[in-house]
C-alpha positions as semicolon CSV with decimal commas, in nm:
position;residue;x (nm);y (nm);z (nm)
1;M;-2,673;6,414;0,240
2;P;-2,961;6,564;0,230
3;Q;-3,308;6,357;0,171
4;T;-3,603;6,417;-0,058
5;P;-3,905;6,552;0,195
6;H;-4,141;6,181;0,195
7;I;-4,519;6,334;0,059
8;E;-4,794;6,151;0,053
9;R;-5,038;6,236;-0,169
10;H;-5,389;6,100;-0,058
11;F;-5,744;6,144;-0,219
12;T;-5,979;6,269;-0,013
13;A;-6,303;6,365;-0,239
14;S;-6,431;6,001;-0,158
15;E;-6,767;6,102;-0,104
16;V;-6,774;6,373;-0,382
17;V;-6,670;6,084;-0,648
18;R;-6,901;5,831;-0,510
19;D;-7,195;6,084;-0,570
20;V;-7,101;6,128;-0,881
21;V;-7,028;5,744;-0,988
22;I;-7,419;5,747;-0,872
23;G;-7,577;6,024;-1,001
24;M;-7,356;5,961;-1,343
25;S;-7,398;5,575;-1,363
26;D;-7,811;5,567;-1,327
27;G;-7,771;5,875;-1,576
28;L;-7,624;5,698;-1,862
29;T;-7,821;5,359;-1,785
30;V;-8,145;5,456;-1,740
31;P;-8,232;5,718;-2,008
32;F;-8,054;5,433;-2,225
33;A;-8,278;5,195;-2,145
34;L;-8,644;5,443;-2,188
35;A;-8,513;5,547;-2,537
36;A;-8,424;5,178;-2,682
37;G;-8,719;5,005;-2,494
38;L;-8,941;5,353;-2,643
39;T;-8,716;5,265;-2,981
40;G;-8,874;4,878;-2,999
41;A;-9,214;5,001;-3,008
42;A;-9,428;5,015;-3,349
43;A;-9,495;5,383;-3,483
44;I;-9,226;5,599;-3,269
45;T;-9,131;5,897;-3,317
46;T;-8,791;6,078;-3,248
47;H;-8,976;6,396;-3,087
48;L;-9,178;6,141;-2,827
49;I;-8,878;5,973;-2,746
50;V;-8,733;6,297;-2,675
51;T;-8,998;6,431;-2,467
52;A;-9,010;6,111;-2,263
53;G;-8,650;6,123;-2,198
54;L;-8,654;6,529;-2,108
55;A;-8,913;6,414;-1,863
56;E;-8,762;6,092;-1,680
57;I;-8,387;6,274;-1,706
58;A;-8,597;6,583;-1,490
59;A;-8,760;6,350;-1,292
60;G;-8,489;6,071;-1,210
61;S;-8,251;6,376;-1,143
62;I;-8,508;6,551;-0,845
63;A;-8,524;6,180;-0,754
64;M;-8,197;6,105;-0,731
65;G;-8,049;6,430;-0,590
66;L;-8,338;6,422;-0,290
67;G;-8,272;6,105;-0,205
68;G;-7,902;6,188;-0,159
69;Y;-8,032;6,513;0,010
70;L;-8,201;6,283;0,274
71;A;-7,905;6,045;0,290
72;A;-7,717;6,241;0,382
73;K;-7,913;6,439;0,650
74;S;-7,969;6,097;0,802
75;D;-7,653;6,028;0,846
76;A;-7,540;6,374;1,042
77;E;-7,851;6,356;1,272
78;H;-7,729;5,935;1,362
79;Y;-7,429;6,143;1,402
80;V;-7,554;6,429;1,636
81;K;-7,778;6,149;1,778
82;E;-7,448;5,933;1,865
83;R;-7,194;6,206;1,987
84;E;-7,490;6,284;2,268
85;R;-7,488;5,928;2,400
86;E;-7,132;5,870;2,393
87;K;-7,140;6,256;2,563
88;R;-7,338;6,110;2,821
89;E;-7,178;5,750;2,872
90;V;-6,827;5,973;2,936
91;A;-7,000;6,175;3,217
92;E;-7,177;5,906;3,395
93;I;-6,981;5,606;3,341
94;P;-6,650;5,681;3,281
95;H;-6,481;5,331;3,400
96;E;-6,680;5,180;3,122
97;E;-6,581;5,425;2,853
98;M;-6,215;5,408;3,018
99;R;-6,276;5,055;2,951
100;E;-6,346;5,067;2,590
101;V;-6,036;5,289;2,469
102;A;-5,831;5,054;2,681
103;E;-5,968;4,743;2,445
104;V;-5,955;4,990;2,145
105;F;-5,593;4,991;2,212
106;Q;-5,535;4,681;2,268
107;S;-5,724;4,566;1,987
108;Y;-5,368;4,673;1,786
109;G;-5,144;4,487;2,008
110;L;-5,079;4,782;2,284
111;S;-5,026;4,566;2,656
112;E;-5,233;4,661;2,991
113;A;-4,972;4,898;3,133
114;E;-4,937;5,075;2,780
115;T;-5,230;5,169;2,710
116;A;-5,256;5,304;3,079
117;P;-5,114;5,604;3,035
118;I;-5,332;5,732;2,732
119;V;-5,647;5,627;2,910
120;Q;-5,528;5,865;3,128
121;A;-5,467;6,142;2,921
122;L;-5,822;6,096;2,733
123;R;-5,972;6,154;3,079
124;K;-5,840;6,484;3,093
125;Q;-5,944;6,629;2,717
126;P;-6,370;6,501;2,750
127;Q;-6,405;6,675;2,416
128;K;-6,082;6,402;2,241
129;W;-6,229;6,156;2,457
130;I;-6,542;6,186;2,264
131;D;-6,390;6,234;1,929
132;F;-6,190;5,892;2,004
133;M;-6,453;5,707;2,045
134;M;-6,712;5,867;1,774
135;R;-6,380;5,727;1,500
136;F;-6,253;5,445;1,649
137;E;-6,527;5,272;1,864
138;L;-6,833;5,367;1,648
139;G;-6,620;5,440;1,290
140;L;-6,853;5,763;1,260
141;E;-6,646;6,117;1,117
142;Q;-6,801;6,434;1,166
143;P;-7,020;6,534;0,860
144;N;-6,956;6,835;0,664
145;P;-7,230;7,057;0,758
146;K;-7,294;7,117;0,387
147;R;-7,312;6,773;0,332
148;A;-7,663;6,700;0,220
149;M;-7,688;7,028;-0,039
150;T;-7,414;6,917;-0,200
151;S;-7,533;6,581;-0,288
152;A;-7,803;6,648;-0,368
153;F;-7,673;6,916;-0,675
154;T;-7,385;6,669;-0,739
155;I;-7,570;6,363;-0,775
156;G;-7,859;6,539;-0,961
157;G;-7,672;6,709;-1,135
158;A;-7,457;6,387;-1,265
159;Y;-7,821;6,208;-1,376
160;A;-7,845;6,479;-1,577
161;A;-7,518;6,565;-1,719
162;G;-7,544;6,117;-1,803
163;G;-7,898;6,105;-1,947
164;F;-7,840;6,399;-2,242
165;V;-7,563;6,138;-2,349
166;P;-7,774;5,871;-2,476
167;L;-8,109;6,130;-2,579
168;A;-7,888;6,295;-2,764
169;P;-7,905;6,154;-3,121
170;Y;-8,234;6,121;-3,129
171;I;-8,207;6,522;-3,070
172;A;-8,037;6,579;-3,353
173;T;-8,243;6,313;-3,595
174;D;-8,558;6,225;-3,653
175;R;-8,482;5,867;-3,792
176;P;-8,517;5,638;-3,405
177;S;-8,321;5,329;-3,554
178;V;-8,055;5,570;-3,682
179;A;-8,036;5,707;-3,383
180;L;-8,073;5,404;-3,205
181;I;-7,765;5,325;-3,336
182;F;-7,544;5,646;-3,221
183;S;-7,700;5,651;-2,921
184;V;-7,600;5,296;-2,863
185;V;-7,250;5,381;-2,987
186;L;-7,225;5,712;-2,775
187;T;-7,357;5,539;-2,451
188;V;-7,171;5,253;-2,444
189;V;-6,832;5,474;-2,525
190;A;-6,955;5,697;-2,218
191;L;-6,964;5,405;-2,012
192;F;-6,625;5,233;-2,075
193;V;-6,466;5,589;-2,034
194;F;-6,624;5,657;-1,720
195;G;-6,595;5,320;-1,540
196;F;-6,273;5,328;-1,655
197;I;-6,221;5,685;-1,476
198;K;-6,421;5,587;-1,168
199;G;-6,204;5,241;-1,127
200;R;-5,939;5,487;-1,101
201;F;-6,037;5,704;-0,852
202;T;-6,201;5,373;-0,657
203;G;-5,936;5,175;-0,633
204;M;-6,100;4,877;-0,838
205;R;-5,884;4,768;-1,192
206;P;-5,988;5,066;-1,411
207;L;-6,032;4,834;-1,732
208;R;-6,243;4,586;-1,539
209;S;-6,450;4,847;-1,408
210;A;-6,462;4,981;-1,757
211;L;-6,619;4,677;-1,896
212;Q;-6,872;4,562;-1,650
213;M;-6,976;4,987;-1,671
214;A;-7,055;4,920;-2,060
215;F;-7,150;4,536;-1,983
216;I;-7,440;4,659;-1,766
217;G;-7,556;4,954;-1,967
218;S;-7,566;4,727;-2,265
219;V;-7,796;4,443;-2,086
220;A;-8,010;4,725;-1,911
221;A;-8,106;4,868;-2,256
222;G;-8,085;4,567;-2,503
223;A;-8,370;4,410;-2,210
224;A;-8,614;4,685;-2,267
225;F;-8,553;4,744;-2,656
226;V;-8,642;4,366;-2,682
227;I;-8,995;4,409;-2,418
228;A;-9,090;4,678;-2,568
229;R;-9,057;4,517;-2,933
230;L;-9,206;4,160;-2,812
231;I;-9,545;4,365;-2,668
232;S;-9,595;4,628;-2,965
233;E;-9,613;4,336;-3,207
């Protein structure tokens, strides 16, 4: 009887999603809080809020993108450094490395007799041996060489895209109080939708993720508005 082939579908863009989540989360909340806070101040105009918001989006995008770039570069440098160390250990203390390989397999329930031929097979392939140690002893995957630039542009772009959502109503009207209402509604909806999508990709309950994102953004904007109003009075 013919059987339908089993096809596994795994999500493989976790790094990109993580960068989008980092950038979009801050992009939606920080400019939102800034705009709300400025609206709470006395004698404020939408022109000033938009100017401050655009400056914050530009600075935030650059800072967040640079942070992502440096983090990815640091991961790549750490991987190279650890791989060189493993390479030296395989050459200088092979028996110690063989013992560590055996311990990895034994931690999965294999006996010493079962692990012995596997260890010997790896010993005959030094590069594969080093790859194994990097992955299963240190838990490190080889970074994509283009990861740093990709991360920088993804985080920075996501931050900018998110930042324009709460700022859009201030661009569309010259009445700060009216713009604030539309900004709150628009941003809370965006936070909810984004949180829901993030939950679907990350394995978290989508509704819980959506409510969490909307709550955090609302609290940040509310606190900024109240503080600005108290200071300006």
